TORMINU-626363 format. One record per residue (C-alpha): residue number from 1; residue in three letters; z, x, y. Coordinates in steps of 0.02 Angstrom, whole numbers, plus 32768, in hexadecimal, padded with zeros to 4 digits. Each point is the difference from the previous one (the first is absolute). Example, Ala and Ser with C-alpha at 12.3 -4.5 7.8 and 13.67 -1.06 7.14 Angstrom:
REM TORMINU-626363
(1; "Ala"; (8186; 8267; 7F1F)) (2; "Ser"; (7FDF; 8045; 80AC)) 
REM end
This chain:
REM TORMINU-626363
(1; "Unk"; (D831; 953D; D8AE)) (2; "Unk"; (808D; 7F8B; 803C)) (3; "Unk"; (808A; 803D; 806D)) (4; "Unk"; (80B3; 7FED; 7FC2)) (5; "Unk"; (8077; 7FCD; 8088)) (6; "Unk"; (80B6; 802E; 7FE2)) (7; "Unk"; (8073; 7F67; 7FFD)) (8; "Unk"; (8057; 8031; 80A0)) (9; "Unk"; (7F5B; 7FFA; 805D)) (10; "Unk"; (7FC6; 7F5B; 7FB9)) (11; "Unk"; (7FC4; 7F8F; 808E)) (12; "Unk"; (8079; 7F76; 8029)) (13; "Unk"; (8095; 8050; 7FA4)) (14; "Unk"; (8055; 8038; 80A1)) (15; "Unk"; (800B; 7F4C; 803D)) (16; "Unk"; (804D; 7FCE; 7F59)) (17; "Unk"; (8089; 8082; 8001)) (18; "Unk"; (80AA; 7FB9; 8027)) (19; "Unk"; (803D; 8029; 80AF)) (20; "Unk"; (80AA; 8053; 8015)) (21; "Unk"; (805C; 7F66; 803C)) (22; "Unk"; (809E; 8062; 802C)) (23; "Unk"; (7FAA; 8091; 805B)) (24; "Unk"; (8053; 7FC4; 80A0)) (25; "Unk"; (80A7; 8027; 7FB0)) (26; "Unk"; (7FD1; 80B1; 7FD0)) (27; "Unk"; (7FC3; 801D; 80B1)) (28; "Unk"; (8098; 7FA9; 8049)) (29; "Unk"; (8075; 8073; 7FA2)) (30; "Unk"; (7FA7; 8097; 8044)) (31; "Unk"; (8009; 7FC0; 80B2)) (32; "Unk"; (80B9; 7FD6; 7FE8)) (33; "Unk"; (8024; 80B0; 7FC1)) (34; "Unk"; (7FAA; 804A; 8096)) (35; "Unk"; (8064; 7F97; 8077)) (36; "Unk"; (80A7; 801D; 7FA8)) (37; "Unk"; (7FDC; 80BC; 7FF4)) (38; "Unk"; (7FE6; 8008; 80BF)) (39; "Unk"; (8098; 7F94; 8022)) (40; "Unk"; (806A; 8068; 7F91)) (41; "Unk"; (7FCD; 80A1; 8057)) (42; "Unk"; (801B; 7FB2; 80AB)) (43; "Unk"; (80A5; 7FB7; 7FCB)) (44; "Unk"; (7FCB; 7F4F; 802B)) (45; "Unk"; (8065; 7F7C; 7FA4)) (46; "Unk"; (7F98; 7F69; 8032)) (47; "Unk"; (7F4C; 7FCA; 7FF7)) (48; "Unk"; (7FDE; 803B; 80B1)) (49; "Unk"; (7F4C; 8015; 8029)) (50; "Unk"; (7FC8; 7FAF; 7F5E)) (51; "Unk"; (7F76; 7F92; 804B)) (52; "Unk"; (7FB6; 8096; 805C)) (53; "Unk"; (800B; 8067; 7F62)) (54; "Unk"; (7F9F; 7F7C; 7F9E)) (55; "Unk"; (7F7E; 7FF5; 8086)) (56; "Unk"; (7FF0; 80BC; 8005)) (57; "Unk"; (7FEC; 8005; 7F41)) (58; "Unk"; (7F7D; 7F75; 800F)) (59; "Unk"; (8060; 7F96; 7F87)) (60; "Unk"; (7FDE; 7F44; 8001)) (61; "Unk"; (8011; 7F62; 7F97)) (62; "Unk"; (805B; 8001; 7F5F)) (63; "Unk"; (8016; 80BB; 8001)) (64; "Unk"; (8058; 7FF8; 80A8)) (65; "Unk"; (8070; 7F6E; 7FC8)) (66; "Unk"; (802F; 8059; 7F5F)) (67; "Unk"; (8020; 80A7; 805A)) (68; "Unk"; (806B; 7FAA; 8088)) (69; "Unk"; (8068; 7FA7; 7F78)) (70; "Unk"; (801D; 80A6; 7FA5)) (71; "Unk"; (802B; 805E; 80A1)) (72; "Unk"; (8077; 7F78; 8042)) (73; "Unk"; (8051; 7FE7; 7F5A)) (74; "Unk"; (801B; 80B7; 7FD6)) (75; "Unk"; (804B; 801D; 80AB)) (76; "Unk"; (806E; 7F65; 7FF9)) (77; "Unk"; (8045; 8030; 7F55)) (78; "Unk"; (8003; 80BC; 8014)) (79; "Unk"; (80C0; 8004; 800E)) (80; "Unk"; (8004; 7FB0; 7F52)) (81; "Unk"; (7F6B; 8062; 7FB8)) (82; "Unk"; (8037; 80AE; 802B)) (83; "Unk"; (80A3; 7FF9; 7F9D)) (84; "Unk"; (7F9E; 7FC4; 7F66)) (85; "Unk"; (7F86; 8093; 8011)) (86; "Unk"; (8090; 807B; 801A)) (87; "Unk"; (805D; 7FC0; 7F6B)) (88; "Unk"; (7F67; 800F; 7F8D)) (89; "Unk"; (7FBE; 80A5; 8043)) (90; "Unk"; (807F; 8072; 7FAD)) (91; "Unk"; (8020; 809E; 8063)) (92; "Unk"; (7F90; 7FC7; 808E)) (93; "Unk"; (8047; 7FC3; 80A3)) (94; "Unk"; (7F88; 7F89; 8055)) (95; "Unk"; (7FFB; 8071; 809A)) (96; "Unk"; (7FC5; 8093; 7F97)) (97; "Unk"; (7F6C; 7FA4; 7FB3)) (98; "Unk"; (7F56; 8016; 804D)) (99; "Unk"; (7FDB; 7F78; 8082)) (100; "Unk"; (7F6C; 7FC8; 7F9B)) (101; "Unk"; (805E; 7FEB; 7F5F)) (102; "Unk"; (8096; 7FAF; 8058)) (103; "Unk"; (7F90; 7F7A; 8050)) (104; "Unk"; (7F9A; 7FE0; 7F64)) (105; "Unk"; (80A5; 7FE1; 7FA8)) (106; "Unk"; (8039; 7F8D; 808B)) (107; "Unk"; (7F61; 7F9A; 7FF1)) (108; "Unk"; (800A; 7FF6; 7F48)) (109; "Unk"; (80B9; 7FD2; 7FFD)) (110; "Unk"; (7FDF; 7F79; 8083)) (111; "Unk"; (7F76; 7FB5; 7F95)) (112; "Unk"; (8063; 800A; 7F5F)) (113; "Unk"; (80A7; 7FC5; 803E)) (114; "Unk"; (7FD7; 7F8A; 808C)) (115; "Unk"; (7F4B; 7FCB; 8013)) (116; "Unk"; (7FD8; 7FE3; 7F47)) (117; "Unk"; (7F4E; 7FCB; 8029)) (118; "Unk"; (7FAC; 807F; 7F89)) (119; "Unk"; (8027; 802B; 7F4C)) (120; "Unk"; (8074; 8098; 7FF6)) (121; "Unk"; (7F7E; 8061; 7F9D)) (122; "Unk"; (7F84; 7FEB; 808E)) (123; "Unk"; (807F; 8030; 8088)) (124; "Unk"; (802E; 809F; 7F9F)) (125; "Unk"; (7F4C; 8031; 7FDC)) (126; "Unk"; (7FCE; 7FE6; 80B6)) (127; "Unk"; (8094; 8069; 8037)) (128; "Unk"; (7FD0; 808C; 7F8C)) (129; "Unk"; (7F4D; 7FFE; 803F)) (130; "Unk"; (8043; 800B; 80B6)) (131; "Unk"; (806E; 8090; 7FCB)) (132; "Unk"; (7F6F; 805B; 7FB1)) (133; "Unk"; (7F94; 7FE4; 809A)) (134; "Unk"; (807D; 802B; 8089)) (135; "Unk"; (808B; 8061; 7FAA)) (136; "Unk"; (8016; 80A3; 7FA4)) (137; "Unk"; (7FCA; 802D; 7F4F)) (138; "Unk"; (80AA; 7FC1; 7FC1)) (139; "Unk"; (8006; 7F60; 8069)) (140; "Unk"; (7FAE; 7F8F; 7F83)) (141; "Unk"; (807A; 802A; 7F75)) (142; "Unk"; (8095; 7FF7; 8078)) (143; "Unk"; (7FD1; 7F57; 8044)) (144; "Unk"; (7FDB; 7FBE; 7F51)) (145; "Unk"; (80A9; 8033; 7FBF)) (146; "Unk"; (8063; 7FAD; 808D)) (147; "Unk"; (7F99; 7F63; 8009)) (148; "Unk"; (8001; 7FE8; 7F43)) (149; "Unk"; (80BE; 7FFF; 8009)) (150; "Unk"; (7FFB; 7F87; 8092)) (151; "Unk"; (7F86; 7F90; 7FA2)) (152; "Unk"; (8072; 7FFD; 7F68)) (153; "Unk"; (8096; 7FD7; 806F)) (154; "Unk"; (7FA3; 7F73; 8058)) (155; "Unk"; (7FB1; 7FB2; 7F65)) (156; "Unk"; (8093; 7F8E; 7FCF)) (157; "Unk"; (8026; 7FD1; 80B2)) (158; "Unk"; (7FDF; 7F55; 8048)) (159; "Unk"; (7FAD; 7FF6; 80A9)) (160; "Unk"; (807A; 7FC4; 8083)) (161; "Unk"; (7FE4; 7FA0; 80A0)) (162; "Unk"; (7FD0; 8069; 8097)) (163; "Unk"; (7FD4; 809A; 7F96)) (164; "Unk"; (80B0; 802A; 7FC5)) (165; "Unk"; (8002; 804C; 7F53)) (166; "Unk"; (8095; 801A; 7F93)) (167; "Unk"; (7FB0; 80A2; 7FC7)) (168; "Unk"; (8006; 8056; 80A4)) (169; "Unk"; (8093; 8068; 8038)) (170; "Unk"; (807B; 7FA9; 8070)) 
REM end
């Protein structure tokens, strides 16, 4: 009697599976959220202690570079991002949002309006996953609703030098 091996257990298949080439971005977004969450609760407006944080989180290589860029960018543009979030989050002041949701939205807005390194659909999906993992039961839907509006707002915009975007609030 011959043994049937399911396709997922076929020898050699694991090596043939495509790797997740952008896994460092998913991990970088999570690290960036953790840093921004802590900075938000401490009231820190700058990337103070960022290197120590990355070492403590054992983040290296492409993940560290991506996370650092997100953190520094979100903090640098926070004064332009927060009004966009406030405008689109009807009946929600940014200070009343949970710190998790607020910082996921800041990261997503930074990527959609300024960084533009990833497709909007990817940025929004990754933000929803962060919201589901770290937020409340309603966080995924809340983040999706706001970032979808930001994505539509940013779509026709041209990237500007030095990260300025005509879509962001002035």
